[in-house]
GUTORTOR-310188 format. One line per 10 residues: number of its first residue (from 0); their letters; for each residue x, y, z of C-alpha. Coordinates in pm, 1 decimal, m for minus. Each point is the difference from the previous one (the first is absolute). Example, Ala and Ser with C-alpha at 12.3 -4.5 7.8 and 13.67 -1.06 7.14 Angstrom:
<pts>
0	AS	1230.0/m450.0/780.0  137.0/344.0/m66.0
</pts>
This chain:
<pts>
0	MITVENLSKT	7326.7/m9742.6/11216.2  208.5/m288.4/m134.0  m33.7/m351.7/139.6  263.7/m269.1/m55.4  m77.1/m358.2/100.3  226.2/m306.8/5.6  289.6/164.8/m185.1  305.0/m220.9/m57.4  323.0/88.1/m182.8  297.8/m215.8/m93.6
10	IKGKPILQDI	331.8/124.3/m142.0  235.0/m253.5/m157.4  m187.9/m282.6/169.7  24.1/156.9/347.3  m327.5/109.7/162.9  23.4/357.5/127.8  m370.0/56.4/78.8  m248.7/m271.4/89.9  m376.9/46.1/43.0  16.6/371.3/92.8
20	SFEVGAGDCV	m330.5/187.5/33.6  m51.6/371.0/73.0  m210.0/307.6/m75.5  125.1/345.8/m91.1  m237.9/288.6/55.2  m15.5/327.1/m192.0  298.0/216.3/95.4  186.9/m287.2/167.7  362.2/m79.0/m85.4  145.7/m353.2/3.8
30	ALIGPNGLAK	362.9/m117.1/m8.6  147.6/m349.3/m1.1  316.8/m14.5/209.4  251.1/m282.0/m50.9  231.0/m159.2/257.3  281.8/245.2/m77.5  m232.2/297.8/65.2  m23.2/116.3/m360.6  m337.8/56.1/m164.9  m93.8/m246.6/m273.3
40	QP	m186.7/72.3/m320.2  m248.2/m270.0/m103.0
</pts>
């Protein structure tokens, strides 16, 4: 299991993630989907 707490990310001064927390269990799959529907790579 992976636990992420209070993750924030800024690109070129623009916040794209702010205080995100989540857990990913063994065998789980996670994707981050942007406003245009395309998957994003962190």
